[in-house]
PyMOL Python script that loads the backbone (N, CA, C, O; Angstrom):
from pymol import cmd

cmd.read_pdbstr("""\
ATOM      1  N   MET A   1     148.024  98.260  39.332  1.00  0.00           N
ATOM      2  CA  MET A   1     149.413  97.666  39.285  1.00  0.00           C
ATOM      3  C   MET A   1     149.974  97.512  38.131  1.00  0.00           C
ATOM      4  O   MET A   1     149.194  97.092  37.276  1.00  0.00           O
ATOM      5  N   ASN A   2     151.251  97.730  37.714  1.00  0.00           N
ATOM      6  CA  ASN A   2     152.062  97.440  36.598  1.00  0.00           C
ATOM      7  C   ASN A   2     152.284  96.329  36.120  1.00  0.00           C
ATOM      8  O   ASN A   2     152.861  95.456  36.769  1.00  0.00           O
ATOM      9  N   ILE A   3     151.853  96.156  34.865  1.00  0.00           N
ATOM     10  CA  ILE A   3     151.657  94.659  34.879  1.00  0.00           C
ATOM     11  C   ILE A   3     153.616  94.230  34.023  1.00  0.00           C
ATOM     12  O   ILE A   3     154.055  93.103  33.793  1.00  0.00           O
ATOM     13  N   TYR A   4     154.370  95.652  33.752  1.00  0.00           N
ATOM     14  CA  TYR A   4     155.268  94.955  33.698  1.00  0.00           C
ATOM     15  C   TYR A   4     156.454  94.580  34.265  1.00  0.00           C
ATOM     16  O   TYR A   4     157.563  94.356  33.779  1.00  0.00           O
ATOM     17  N   PHE A   5     156.035  94.553  35.348  1.00  0.00           N
ATOM     18  CA  PHE A   5     156.860  94.008  36.213  1.00  0.00           C
ATOM     19  C   PHE A   5     157.013  92.659  36.389  1.00  0.00           C
ATOM     20  O   PHE A   5     158.087  92.087  36.576  1.00  0.00           O
ATOM     21  N   ILE A   6     155.569  91.987  36.307  1.00  0.00           N
ATOM     22  CA  ILE A   6     155.885  90.769  36.536  1.00  0.00           C
ATOM     23  C   ILE A   6     155.932  89.983  35.492  1.00  0.00           C
ATOM     24  O   ILE A   6     155.437  88.856  35.472  1.00  0.00           O
ATOM     25  N   PHE A   7     156.636  90.618  34.382  1.00  0.00           N
ATOM     26  CA  PHE A   7     157.584  90.247  32.908  1.00  0.00           C
ATOM     27  C   PHE A   7     158.987  90.543  33.463  1.00  0.00           C
ATOM     28  O   PHE A   7     159.695  89.593  33.800  1.00  0.00           O
ATOM     29  N   ILE A   8     159.197  91.144  33.518  1.00  0.00           N
ATOM     30  CA  ILE A   8     160.957  91.252  33.948  1.00  0.00           C
ATOM     31  C   ILE A   8     161.878  90.835  34.373  1.00  0.00           C
ATOM     32  O   ILE A   8     163.005  91.011  33.911  1.00  0.00           O
ATOM     33  N   PRO A   9     161.472  89.916  35.761  1.00  0.00           N
ATOM     34  CA  PRO A   9     161.968  88.450  35.930  1.00  0.00           C
ATOM     35  C   PRO A   9     162.397  87.420  34.795  1.00  0.00           C
ATOM     36  O   PRO A   9     163.329  86.644  35.006  1.00  0.00           O
ATOM     37  N   PHE A  10     161.537  87.423  33.292  1.00  0.00           N
ATOM     38  CA  PHE A  10     161.445  86.590  32.557  1.00  0.00           C
ATOM     39  C   PHE A  10     162.561  86.941  31.935  1.00  0.00           C
ATOM     40  O   PHE A  10     163.402  86.067  31.723  1.00  0.00           O
ATOM     41  N   ALA A  11     162.804  88.351  31.499  1.00  0.00           N
ATOM     42  CA  ALA A  11     163.546  88.407  31.354  1.00  0.00           C
ATOM     43  C   ALA A  11     164.851  88.406  30.994  1.00  0.00           C
ATOM     44  O   ALA A  11     165.569  88.189  30.018  1.00  0.00           O
ATOM     45  N   LEU A  12     164.924  88.888  32.694  1.00  0.00           N
ATOM     46  CA  LEU A  12     166.087  88.696  33.098  1.00  0.00           C
ATOM     47  C   LEU A  12     166.838  87.449  33.328  1.00  0.00           C
ATOM     48  O   LEU A  12     168.068  87.499  33.307  1.00  0.00           O
ATOM     49  N   ILE A  13     166.125  86.150  33.583  1.00  0.00           N
ATOM     50  CA  ILE A  13     166.313  84.835  33.404  1.00  0.00           C
ATOM     51  C   ILE A  13     166.865  84.334  31.607  1.00  0.00           C
ATOM     52  O   ILE A  13     167.786  83.530  31.460  1.00  0.00           O
ATOM     53  N   ALA A  14     166.275  84.838  30.640  1.00  0.00           N
ATOM     54  CA  ALA A  14     166.507  84.956  29.031  1.00  0.00           C
ATOM     55  C   ALA A  14     168.030  85.580  29.085  1.00  0.00           C
ATOM     56  O   ALA A  14     168.825  85.064  28.300  1.00  0.00           O
ATOM     57  N   GLY A  15     168.565  86.742  30.013  1.00  0.00           N
ATOM     58  CA  GLY A  15     169.529  86.824  29.834  1.00  0.00           C
ATOM     59  C   GLY A  15     170.912  86.477  29.899  1.00  0.00           C
ATOM     60  O   GLY A  15     171.888  86.347  29.159  1.00  0.00           O
ATOM     61  N   MET A  16     170.408  86.333  31.730  1.00  0.00           N
ATOM     62  CA  MET A  16     171.188  84.992  32.497  1.00  0.00           C
ATOM     63  C   MET A  16     171.064  83.547  31.778  1.00  0.00           C
ATOM     64  O   MET A  16     171.599  82.707  32.502  1.00  0.00           O
ATOM     65  N   MET A  17     170.606  83.051  30.749  1.00  0.00           N
ATOM     66  CA  MET A  17     170.242  82.063  30.517  1.00  0.00           C
ATOM     67  C   MET A  17     171.522  82.277  29.201  1.00  0.00           C
ATOM     68  O   MET A  17     172.500  81.532  29.263  1.00  0.00           O
ATOM     69  N   ALA A  18     171.452  83.090  28.302  1.00  0.00           N
ATOM     70  CA  ALA A  18     172.440  83.276  27.469  1.00  0.00           C
ATOM     71  C   ALA A  18     173.745  83.384  27.588  1.00  0.00           C
ATOM     72  O   ALA A  18     174.762  82.740  27.330  1.00  0.00           O
ATOM     73  N   TYR A  19     173.420  84.394  28.060  1.00  0.00           N
ATOM     74  CA  TYR A  19     174.937  84.344  29.308  1.00  0.00           C
ATOM     75  C   TYR A  19     175.687  83.390  29.689  1.00  0.00           C
ATOM     76  O   TYR A  19     176.916  83.455  29.644  1.00  0.00           O
ATOM     77  N   LEU A  20     174.952  82.267  30.159  1.00  0.00           N
ATOM     78  CA  LEU A  20     175.637  81.132  30.387  1.00  0.00           C
ATOM     79  C   LEU A  20     175.831  80.318  29.770  1.00  0.00           C
ATOM     80  O   LEU A  20     176.433  79.364  30.261  1.00  0.00           O
ATOM     81  N   ILE A  21     175.321  80.274  28.050  1.00  0.00           N
ATOM     82  CA  ILE A  21     174.987  79.734  26.756  1.00  0.00           C
ATOM     83  C   ILE A  21     176.621  79.909  26.023  1.00  0.00           C
ATOM     84  O   ILE A  21     177.475  79.158  25.551  1.00  0.00           O
ATOM     85  N   THR A  22     176.384  81.818  26.332  1.00  0.00           N
ATOM     86  CA  THR A  22     177.326  82.092  25.119  1.00  0.00           C
ATOM     87  C   THR A  22     178.849  81.609  25.514  1.00  0.00           C
ATOM     88  O   THR A  22     179.696  81.025  24.837  1.00  0.00           O
ATOM     89  N   TYR A  23     178.874  82.260  27.394  1.00  0.00           N
ATOM     90  CA  TYR A  23     180.002  81.724  27.399  1.00  0.00           C
ATOM     91  C   TYR A  23     180.292  80.304  27.175  1.00  0.00           C
ATOM     92  O   TYR A  23     180.546  80.257  25.971  1.00  0.00           O
ATOM     93  N   ASN A  24     180.364  79.489  27.506  1.00  0.00           N
ATOM     94  CA  ASN A  24     180.149  77.844  27.898  1.00  0.00           C
ATOM     95  C   ASN A  24     180.501  77.529  26.551  1.00  0.00           C
ATOM     96  O   ASN A  24     181.109  76.482  26.326  1.00  0.00           O
ATOM     97  N   GLU A  25     180.008  78.776  25.077  1.00  0.00           N
ATOM     98  CA  GLU A  25     181.014  78.112  23.732  1.00  0.00           C
ATOM     99  C   GLU A  25     182.314  78.965  23.444  1.00  0.00           C
ATOM    100  O   GLU A  25     183.367  78.767  22.838  1.00  0.00           O
ATOM    101  N   TRP A  26     181.780  79.956  24.123  1.00  0.00           N
ATOM    102  CA  TRP A  26     183.509  80.909  23.646  1.00  0.00           C
ATOM    103  C   TRP A  26     184.505  80.780  24.158  1.00  0.00           C
ATOM    104  O   TRP A  26     185.552  81.286  23.755  1.00  0.00           O
ATOM    105  N   MET A  27     184.338  79.790  25.557  1.00  0.00           N
ATOM    106  CA  MET A  27     185.040  79.117  26.395  1.00  0.00           C
ATOM    107  C   MET A  27     186.303  78.193  25.278  1.00  0.00           C
ATOM    108  O   MET A  27     187.519  78.232  25.468  1.00  0.00           O
ATOM    109  N   ARG A  28     185.781  77.608  24.423  1.00  0.00           N
ATOM    110  CA  ARG A  28     186.611  76.621  23.647  1.00  0.00           C
ATOM    111  C   ARG A  28     187.012  77.476  22.621  1.00  0.00           C
ATOM    112  O   ARG A  28     186.463  77.105  21.584  1.00  0.00           O
ATOM    113  N   HIS A  29     187.817  78.589  22.410  1.00  0.00           N
ATOM    114  CA  HIS A  29     187.713  79.019  21.729  1.00  0.00           C
ATOM    115  C   HIS A  29     188.483  80.638  21.694  1.00  0.00           C
ATOM    116  O   HIS A  29     188.590  81.606  20.941  1.00  0.00           O
ATOM    117  N   TYR A  30     188.977  80.107  23.246  1.00  0.00           N
ATOM    118  CA  TYR A  30     190.204  81.399  23.786  1.00  0.00           C
ATOM    119  C   TYR A  30     190.453  81.052  25.004  1.00  0.00           C
ATOM    120  O   TYR A  30     189.678  80.898  25.948  1.00  0.00           O
ATOM    121  N   SER A  31     191.659  80.929  24.930  1.00  0.00           N
ATOM    122  CA  SER A  31     192.775  80.290  26.370  1.00  0.00           C
ATOM    123  C   SER A  31     192.155  81.196  27.345  1.00  0.00           C
ATOM    124  O   SER A  31     191.929  80.834  28.500  1.00  0.00           O
ATOM    125  N   THR A  32     191.884  82.329  26.916  1.00  0.00           N
ATOM    126  CA  THR A  32     191.786  83.311  28.378  1.00  0.00           C
ATOM    127  C   THR A  32     190.613  83.525  28.751  1.00  0.00           C
ATOM    128  O   THR A  32     189.631  83.236  28.067  1.00  0.00           O
ATOM    129  N   LYS A  33     190.576  83.975  29.707  1.00  0.00           N
ATOM    130  CA  LYS A  33     188.756  83.880  30.368  1.00  0.00           C
ATOM    131  C   LYS A  33     187.670  85.594  29.526  1.00  0.00           C
ATOM    132  O   LYS A  33     186.536  85.896  29.152  1.00  0.00           O
ATOM    133  N   LYS A  34     188.987  86.152  29.652  1.00  0.00           N
ATOM    134  CA  LYS A  34     188.527  87.499  29.153  1.00  0.00           C
ATOM    135  C   LYS A  34     187.689  87.678  28.197  1.00  0.00           C
ATOM    136  O   LYS A  34     186.504  87.945  28.393  1.00  0.00           O
ATOM    137  N   GLU A  35     188.188  87.556  27.132  1.00  0.00           N
ATOM    138  CA  GLU A  35     187.385  87.746  26.507  1.00  0.00           C
ATOM    139  C   GLU A  35     186.044  87.056  25.676  1.00  0.00           C
ATOM    140  O   GLU A  35     185.544  87.336  24.586  1.00  0.00           O
ATOM    141  N   PRO A  36     185.700  86.010  26.724  1.00  0.00           N
ATOM    142  CA  PRO A  36     184.677  85.533  26.307  1.00  0.00           C
ATOM    143  C   PRO A  36     183.406  85.568  27.674  1.00  0.00           C
ATOM    144  O   PRO A  36     182.290  85.049  27.682  1.00  0.00           O
ATOM    145  N   LYS A  37     183.986  86.251  28.567  1.00  0.00           N
ATOM    146  CA  LYS A  37     183.274  86.862  29.569  1.00  0.00           C
ATOM    147  C   LYS A  37     182.631  88.157  28.722  1.00  0.00           C
ATOM    148  O   LYS A  37     181.411  88.322  28.724  1.00  0.00           O
ATOM    149  N   LYS A  38     183.443  88.988  28.062  1.00  0.00           N
ATOM    150  CA  LYS A  38     182.889  90.665  27.302  1.00  0.00           C
ATOM    151  C   LYS A  38     181.981  89.703  25.765  1.00  0.00           C
ATOM    152  O   LYS A  38     181.197  90.052  24.883  1.00  0.00           O
ATOM    153  N   ILE A  39     182.478  88.754  26.048  1.00  0.00           N
ATOM    154  CA  ILE A  39     181.234  88.317  24.734  1.00  0.00           C
ATOM    155  C   ILE A  39     179.970  88.326  25.226  1.00  0.00           C
ATOM    156  O   ILE A  39     179.060  89.076  24.872  1.00  0.00           O
ATOM    157  N   ALA A  40     179.920  87.089  26.423  1.00  0.00           N
ATOM    158  CA  ALA A  40     179.137  87.124  26.638  1.00  0.00           C
ATOM    159  C   ALA A  40     177.814  87.351  27.943  1.00  0.00           C
ATOM    160  O   ALA A  40     176.736  86.889  28.315  1.00  0.00           O
ATOM    161  N   LEU A  41     179.003  88.584  28.307  1.00  0.00           N
ATOM    162  CA  LEU A  41     178.072  90.064  28.984  1.00  0.00           C
ATOM    163  C   LEU A  41     177.543  90.363  27.607  1.00  0.00           C
ATOM    164  O   LEU A  41     176.550  89.657  27.429  1.00  0.00           O
ATOM    165  N   GLU A  42     177.831  91.221  26.412  1.00  0.00           N
ATOM    166  CA  GLU A  42     177.401  91.711  25.605  1.00  0.00           C
ATOM    167  C   GLU A  42     176.033  90.508  25.140  1.00  0.00           C
ATOM    168  O   GLU A  42     174.981  90.958  25.593  1.00  0.00           O
ATOM    169  N   MET A  43     175.931  89.916  24.809  1.00  0.00           N
ATOM    170  CA  MET A  43     174.396  88.632  24.279  1.00  0.00           C
ATOM    171  C   MET A  43     173.644  88.828  25.366  1.00  0.00           C
ATOM    172  O   MET A  43     172.443  88.960  25.130  1.00  0.00           O
ATOM    173  N   ALA A  44     174.215  88.931  27.279  1.00  0.00           N
ATOM    174  CA  ALA A  44     173.539  89.065  27.662  1.00  0.00           C
ATOM    175  C   ALA A  44     172.391  90.523  27.738  1.00  0.00           C
ATOM    176  O   ALA A  44     171.239  90.889  27.971  1.00  0.00           O
ATOM    177  N   PHE A  45     173.352  90.817  27.458  1.00  0.00           N
ATOM    178  CA  PHE A  45     172.635  92.481  27.505  1.00  0.00           C
ATOM    179  C   PHE A  45     171.746  92.820  26.454  1.00  0.00           C
ATOM    180  O   PHE A  45     170.676  93.326  26.794  1.00  0.00           O
ATOM    181  N   PHE A  46     171.935  92.669  25.420  1.00  0.00           N
ATOM    182  CA  PHE A  46     171.230  92.035  23.953  1.00  0.00           C
ATOM    183  C   PHE A  46     169.776  91.334  24.092  1.00  0.00           C
ATOM    184  O   PHE A  46     168.618  91.683  23.865  1.00  0.00           O
ATOM    185  N   THR A  47     170.404  90.199  24.565  1.00  0.00           N
ATOM    186  CA  THR A  47     168.454  89.223  24.620  1.00  0.00           C
ATOM    187  C   THR A  47     168.290  90.234  25.702  1.00  0.00           C
ATOM    188  O   THR A  47     167.597  91.091  25.154  1.00  0.00           O
ATOM    189  N   PHE A  48     168.553  90.687  27.080  1.00  0.00           N
ATOM    190  CA  PHE A  48     167.350  91.171  28.245  1.00  0.00           C
ATOM    191  C   PHE A  48     166.954  92.336  27.376  1.00  0.00           C
ATOM    192  O   PHE A  48     165.909  92.897  27.705  1.00  0.00           O
ATOM    193  N   ILE A  49     167.468  92.708  26.538  1.00  0.00           N
ATOM    194  CA  ILE A  49     167.106  94.100  26.080  1.00  0.00           C
ATOM    195  C   ILE A  49     165.948  94.033  25.012  1.00  0.00           C
ATOM    196  O   ILE A  49     165.007  94.737  24.647  1.00  0.00           O
ATOM    197  N   ILE A  50     166.454  92.943  24.737  1.00  0.00           N
ATOM    198  CA  ILE A  50     165.248  92.017  23.311  1.00  0.00           C
ATOM    199  C   ILE A  50     164.042  91.960  23.594  1.00  0.00           C
ATOM    200  O   ILE A  50     163.156  92.398  22.860  1.00  0.00           O
ATOM    201  N   PHE A  51     163.793  91.217  25.086  1.00  0.00           N
ATOM    202  CA  PHE A  51     162.814  90.585  25.425  1.00  0.00           C
ATOM    203  C   PHE A  51     162.458  91.535  26.250  1.00  0.00           C
ATOM    204  O   PHE A  51     161.506  91.110  26.905  1.00  0.00           O
ATOM    205  N   VAL A  52     162.814  92.936  26.653  1.00  0.00           N
ATOM    206  CA  VAL A  52     162.133  93.718  27.306  1.00  0.00           C
ATOM    207  C   VAL A  52     161.545  94.620  25.726  1.00  0.00           C
ATOM    208  O   VAL A  52     160.868  95.560  26.142  1.00  0.00           O
ATOM    209  N   VAL A  53     161.557  94.637  24.933  1.00  0.00           N
ATOM    210  CA  VAL A  53     161.091  95.164  23.759  1.00  0.00           C
ATOM    211  C   VAL A  53     160.447  94.421  23.438  1.00  0.00           C
ATOM    212  O   VAL A  53     159.612  94.967  22.717  1.00  0.00           O
ATOM    213  N   ILE A  54     160.229  93.204  23.524  1.00  0.00           N
ATOM    214  CA  ILE A  54     158.992  92.557  22.698  1.00  0.00           C
ATOM    215  C   ILE A  54     158.042  92.307  24.122  1.00  0.00           C
ATOM    216  O   ILE A  54     156.957  92.472  23.566  1.00  0.00           O
ATOM    217  N   ILE A  55     157.723  92.065  25.370  1.00  0.00           N
ATOM    218  CA  ILE A  55     157.840  92.329  26.450  1.00  0.00           C
ATOM    219  C   ILE A  55     156.374  93.605  26.160  1.00  0.00           C
ATOM    220  O   ILE A  55     155.144  93.590  26.216  1.00  0.00           O
ATOM    221  N   PHE A  56     157.501  94.611  25.836  1.00  0.00           N
ATOM    222  CA  PHE A  56     156.576  95.820  25.763  1.00  0.00           C
ATOM    223  C   PHE A  56     155.538  95.765  24.873  1.00  0.00           C
ATOM    224  O   PHE A  56     154.393  95.860  25.313  1.00  0.00           O
ATOM    225  N   PHE A  57     155.742  95.620  23.624  1.00  0.00           N
ATOM    226  CA  PHE A  57     155.170  95.635  22.527  1.00  0.00           C
ATOM    227  C   PHE A  57     153.587  94.674  22.993  1.00  0.00           C
ATOM    228  O   PHE A  57     152.448  95.106  23.169  1.00  0.00           O
ATOM    229  N   VAL A  58     154.156  93.188  23.085  1.00  0.00           N
ATOM    230  CA  VAL A  58     153.344  92.262  23.353  1.00  0.00           C
ATOM    231  C   VAL A  58     152.017  92.676  24.252  1.00  0.00           C
ATOM    232  O   VAL A  58     150.861  92.462  23.887  1.00  0.00           O
ATOM    233  N   VAL A  59     152.554  93.566  26.006  1.00  0.00           N
ATOM    234  CA  VAL A  59     151.585  93.979  26.953  1.00  0.00           C
ATOM    235  C   VAL A  59     150.564  95.187  26.061  1.00  0.00           C
ATOM    236  O   VAL A  59     149.374  95.452  26.234  1.00  0.00           O
ATOM    237  N   ASN A  60     151.229  95.574  25.397  1.00  0.00           N
ATOM    238  CA  ASN A  60     150.536  96.155  24.889  1.00  0.00           C
ATOM    239  C   ASN A  60     149.179  96.728  24.104  1.00  0.00           C
ATOM    240  O   ASN A  60     148.193  97.460  24.191  1.00  0.00           O
ATOM    241  N   ILE A  61     150.051  95.648  23.131  1.00  0.00           N
ATOM    242  CA  ILE A  61     148.783  94.766  21.879  1.00  0.00           C
ATOM    243  C   ILE A  61     148.046  93.924  22.891  1.00  0.00           C
ATOM    244  O   ILE A  61     146.854  93.762  22.628  1.00  0.00           O
ATOM    245  N   LEU A  62     148.361  93.525  23.662  1.00  0.00           N
ATOM    246  CA  LEU A  62     147.242  92.522  24.301  1.00  0.00           C
ATOM    247  C   LEU A  62     146.440  93.478  25.341  1.00  0.00           C
ATOM    248  O   LEU A  62     145.216  93.576  25.245  1.00  0.00           O
ATOM    249  N   PHE A  63     146.993  94.012  26.100  1.00  0.00           N
ATOM    250  CA  PHE A  63     145.756  94.455  27.077  1.00  0.00           C
ATOM    251  C   PHE A  63     145.305  95.516  26.951  1.00  0.00           C
ATOM    252  O   PHE A  63     144.409  95.898  27.703  1.00  0.00           O
ATOM    253  N   ALA A  64     145.987  96.582  25.592  1.00  0.00           N
ATOM    254  CA  ALA A  64     145.164  97.806  24.918  1.00  0.00           C
ATOM    255  C   ALA A  64     143.727  97.486  24.379  1.00  0.00           C
ATOM    256  O   ALA A  64     143.400  97.852  23.250  1.00  0.00           O
ATOM    257  N   GLY A  65     142.832  96.764  25.240  1.00  0.00           N
ATOM    258  CA  GLY A  65     141.682  96.698  24.282  1.00  0.00           C
ATOM    259  C   GLY A  65     140.829  96.471  25.824  1.00  0.00           C
ATOM    260  O   GLY A  65     139.675  96.836  26.049  1.00  0.00           O
ATOM    261  N   LEU A  66     141.823  95.714  26.852  1.00  0.00           N
ATOM    262  CA  LEU A  66     141.238  96.288  27.731  1.00  0.00           C
ATOM    263  C   LEU A  66     140.755  97.443  28.595  1.00  0.00           C
ATOM    264  O   LEU A  66     139.644  97.497  29.122  1.00  0.00           O
ATOM    265  N   LYS A  67     141.663  98.309  28.679  1.00  0.00           N
ATOM    266  CA  LYS A  67     141.001  99.638  29.441  1.00  0.00           C
ATOM    267  C   LYS A  67     140.143 100.361  28.638  1.00  0.00           C
ATOM    268  O   LYS A  67     139.586 101.367  29.078  1.00  0.00           O
TER     269      LYS A  67
END
""", "prot")
cmd.dss("prot")
cmd.show_as("cartoon", "prot")
cmd.util.cbc("prot")
cmd.orient("prot")
């Protein structure tokens, strides 16, 4: 069983939370919804990638001794 598939939902949740928080904050600065959605989507994608990279390195370090 691949251990990475267990942690991917946590990265997705982190991305969704980053989207919601960023969108809520940037809505105060723009009169239209287009720009805050774009900024929030970029932040969500960036957060997801960072979490996946962190998970990859942590799993490889922690489980390297078990192989």
